[in-house]
TIGU-637919 format. One record per residue (C-alpha): residue in three letters; z, y, x. Coordinates in nm, 3 decimals. Layout:
N
PT   code        c3        c2        c1
PT    ALA         Z         Y         X
...
END
This chain:
193
PT   code        c3        c2        c1
PT    UNK    -2.634    -1.189     0.358
PT    UNK    -2.395    -1.371     0.160
PT    UNK    -2.202    -1.473     0.472
PT    UNK    -2.187    -1.111     0.585
PT    UNK    -2.043    -1.022     0.240
PT    UNK    -1.799    -1.299     0.256
PT    UNK    -1.675    -1.182     0.610
PT    UNK    -1.636    -0.811     0.477
PT    UNK    -1.475    -0.885     0.126
PT    UNK    -1.243    -1.185     0.225
PT    UNK    -1.031    -1.003     0.470
PT    UNK    -1.044    -0.670     0.269
PT    UNK    -0.930    -0.845    -0.048
PT    UNK    -0.644    -1.030     0.127
PT    UNK    -0.521    -0.693     0.281
PT    UNK    -0.562    -0.539    -0.041
PT    UNK    -0.326    -0.806    -0.219
PT    UNK    -0.069    -0.789     0.041
PT    UNK    -0.059    -0.408     0.046
PT    UNK    -0.046    -0.381    -0.330
PT    UNK     0.218    -0.636    -0.354
PT    UNK     0.433    -0.400    -0.101
PT    UNK     0.384    -0.109    -0.318
PT    UNK     0.479    -0.298    -0.618
PT    UNK     0.788    -0.416    -0.478
PT    UNK     0.890    -0.038    -0.407
PT    UNK     0.791     0.057    -0.760
PT    UNK     1.006    -0.225    -0.918
PT    UNK     1.314    -0.258    -0.699
PT    UNK     1.357     0.116    -0.582
PT    UNK     1.605     0.210    -0.861
PT    UNK     1.811    -0.117    -0.811
PT    UNK     1.818    -0.080    -0.434
PT    UNK     1.916     0.306    -0.423
PT    UNK     2.182     0.251    -0.676
PT    UNK     2.357    -0.028    -0.471
PT    UNK     2.270     0.074    -0.109
PT    UNK     2.387     0.435    -0.175
PT    UNK     2.643     0.358    -0.415
PT    UNK     2.536     0.619    -0.648
PT    UNK     2.586     0.634    -1.044
PT    UNK     2.282     0.588    -1.272
PT    UNK     2.189     0.942    -1.293
PT    UNK     2.212     1.020    -0.913
PT    UNK     2.021     0.683    -0.842
PT    UNK     1.734     0.804    -1.070
PT    UNK     1.731     1.143    -0.912
PT    UNK     1.696     1.025    -0.553
PT    UNK     1.451     0.769    -0.661
PT    UNK     1.241     1.034    -0.839
PT    UNK     1.263     1.268    -0.520
PT    UNK     1.154     0.972    -0.310
PT    UNK     0.869     0.884    -0.532
PT    UNK     0.744     1.241    -0.550
PT    UNK     0.752     1.268    -0.173
PT    UNK     0.550     0.991    -0.088
PT    UNK     0.302     1.071    -0.376
PT    UNK     0.265     1.450    -0.267
PT    UNK     0.251     1.370     0.113
PT    UNK     0.012     1.113     0.026
PT    UNK    -0.204     1.331    -0.163
PT    UNK    -0.212     1.603     0.126
PT    UNK    -0.262     1.322     0.386
PT    UNK    -0.597     1.251     0.191
PT    UNK    -0.754     1.565     0.323
PT    UNK    -0.703     1.436     0.674
PT    UNK    -0.871     1.082     0.621
PT    UNK    -1.223     1.196     0.675
PT    UNK    -1.138     1.340     1.018
PT    UNK    -0.964     1.016     1.113
PT    UNK    -1.252     0.811     0.984
PT    UNK    -1.460     0.974     1.237
PT    UNK    -1.219     0.927     1.509
PT    UNK    -1.100     0.562     1.442
PT    UNK    -1.340     0.440     1.182
PT    UNK    -1.258     0.335     0.842
PT    UNK    -1.125    -0.026     0.923
PT    UNK    -0.886     0.093     1.192
PT    UNK    -0.774     0.386     1.012
PT    UNK    -0.670     0.185     0.714
PT    UNK    -0.503    -0.075     0.945
PT    UNK    -0.300     0.190     1.112
PT    UNK    -0.201     0.349     0.769
PT    UNK    -0.106     0.018     0.613
PT    UNK     0.105    -0.049     0.933
PT    UNK     0.282     0.285     0.891
PT    UNK     0.325     0.220     0.519
PT    UNK     0.504    -0.108     0.585
PT    UNK     0.726     0.038     0.844
PT    UNK     0.824     0.304     0.559
PT    UNK     0.886     0.030     0.314
PT    UNK     1.110    -0.124     0.565
PT    UNK     1.296     0.202     0.645
PT    UNK     1.343     0.246     0.269
PT    UNK     1.496    -0.107     0.246
PT    UNK     1.748    -0.021     0.517
PT    UNK     1.836     0.327     0.403
PT    UNK     2.195     0.394     0.362
PT    UNK     2.182     0.777     0.304
PT    UNK     1.951     0.983     0.109
PT    UNK     1.800     1.144     0.424
PT    UNK     1.735     0.792     0.555
PT    UNK     1.563     0.709     0.220
PT    UNK     1.338     1.014     0.227
PT    UNK     1.228     0.947     0.570
PT    UNK     1.129     0.583     0.431
PT    UNK     0.921     0.746     0.155
PT    UNK     0.761     0.997     0.375
PT    UNK     0.636     0.718     0.626
PT    UNK     0.533     0.517     0.323
PT    UNK     0.296     0.818     0.208
PT    UNK     0.072     0.720     0.512
PT    UNK    -0.011     0.372     0.366
PT    UNK    -0.011     0.505     0.005
PT    UNK    -0.275     0.768     0.107
PT    UNK    -0.516     0.535     0.265
PT    UNK    -0.450     0.230     0.016
PT    UNK    -0.583     0.471    -0.268
PT    UNK    -0.885     0.578    -0.092
PT    UNK    -1.016     0.381     0.207
PT    UNK    -1.077     0.056     0.061
PT    UNK    -1.300     0.208    -0.190
PT    UNK    -1.486     0.401     0.056
PT    UNK    -1.535     0.081     0.261
PT    UNK    -1.693    -0.107    -0.045
PT    UNK    -1.916     0.212    -0.111
PT    UNK    -2.072     0.163     0.235
PT    UNK    -2.171    -0.195     0.142
PT    UNK    -2.338    -0.100    -0.193
PT    UNK    -2.723    -0.083    -0.107
PT    UNK    -2.868    -0.217    -0.429
PT    UNK    -2.740     0.074    -0.668
PT    UNK    -2.469    -0.148    -0.832
PT    UNK    -2.193     0.068    -0.723
PT    UNK    -2.001     0.051    -1.056
PT    UNK    -2.025    -0.347    -1.053
PT    UNK    -1.896    -0.356    -0.709
PT    UNK    -1.597    -0.151    -0.776
PT    UNK    -1.522    -0.310    -1.082
PT    UNK    -1.518    -0.666    -0.901
PT    UNK    -1.322    -0.503    -0.626
PT    UNK    -1.064    -0.359    -0.863
PT    UNK    -0.939    -0.705    -0.913
PT    UNK    -0.775    -0.703    -0.578
PT    UNK    -0.557    -0.423    -0.719
PT    UNK    -0.480    -0.553    -1.050
PT    UNK    -0.418    -0.923    -0.927
PT    UNK    -0.107    -0.885    -0.699
PT    UNK     0.060    -0.643    -0.986
PT    UNK    -0.018    -0.906    -1.283
PT    UNK     0.132    -1.190    -1.070
PT    UNK     0.442    -0.992    -0.975
PT    UNK     0.484    -0.833    -1.314
PT    UNK     0.492    -1.206    -1.450
PT    UNK     0.724    -1.311    -1.195
PT    UNK     0.925    -1.006    -1.228
PT    UNK     1.224    -1.147    -1.445
PT    UNK     1.260    -1.442    -1.198
PT    UNK     1.240    -1.208    -0.903
PT    UNK     1.504    -0.970    -1.024
PT    UNK     1.736    -1.249    -1.102
PT    UNK     1.690    -1.389    -0.759
PT    UNK     1.602    -1.158    -0.499
PT    UNK     1.804    -0.852    -0.362
PT    UNK     1.636    -0.536    -0.405
PT    UNK     1.643    -0.447    -0.042
PT    UNK     1.502    -0.791     0.037
PT    UNK     1.222    -0.741    -0.199
PT    UNK     1.148    -0.391    -0.034
PT    UNK     1.156    -0.509     0.298
PT    UNK     0.943    -0.810     0.225
PT    UNK     0.700    -0.593     0.086
PT    UNK     0.693    -0.401     0.399
PT    UNK     0.622    -0.719     0.592
PT    UNK     0.343    -0.785     0.337
PT    UNK     0.178    -0.461     0.415
PT    UNK     0.207    -0.484     0.763
PT    UNK     0.047    -0.844     0.753
PT    UNK    -0.224    -0.661     0.542
PT    UNK    -0.291    -0.425     0.836
PT    UNK    -0.349    -0.723     1.057
PT    UNK    -0.564    -0.881     0.832
PT    UNK    -0.784    -0.559     0.792
PT    UNK    -0.886    -0.588     1.178
PT    UNK    -1.090    -0.880     1.074
PT    UNK    -1.300    -0.659     0.824
PT    UNK    -1.627    -0.553     1.006
PT    UNK    -1.641    -0.184     1.055
PT    UNK    -1.844    -0.007     0.794
PT    UNK    -2.228     0.055     0.887
PT    UNK    -2.290     0.410     0.992
PT    UNK    -2.543     0.602     0.781
PT    UNK    -2.801     0.839     0.905
END
């Protein structure tokens, strides 16, 4: 049983760390990237960043309603892998955006990854809880959300001084795509009757 748990949790946690690292890069470096790439003043850069962030959050929330349908057709693991891949592509689009329209397109594509990232891993973990220790399983699993954010937050001053914003967001996209590939090593959730 322990070997089965390791086969399930190890790749899932690695995928989580990579994907959350990508999102953190977006959150931290968006303003700096938008201001320099689109050559906007401070107020305009904040406005476009706000529009982009609102777009991916609202689209992600709407896409959450399609996830159960997608789970039935692709399974939880493949749905999450495809969504993370799309999210990574979205981050890369944001990193290369040179116009407001291209920027919003990147945020819109990122919403696919965000929708799944904020739900599917927890659904996967819940399918593995058989002993009634749901809260304990979720508490342990949440470390895979917190860890990359804490590590990146501690490294933030070093990163901002040495990494171009577009590079950081692009690398976050690569991390999310790598996370999508790692997801394919996660055993599919058992079906419940």
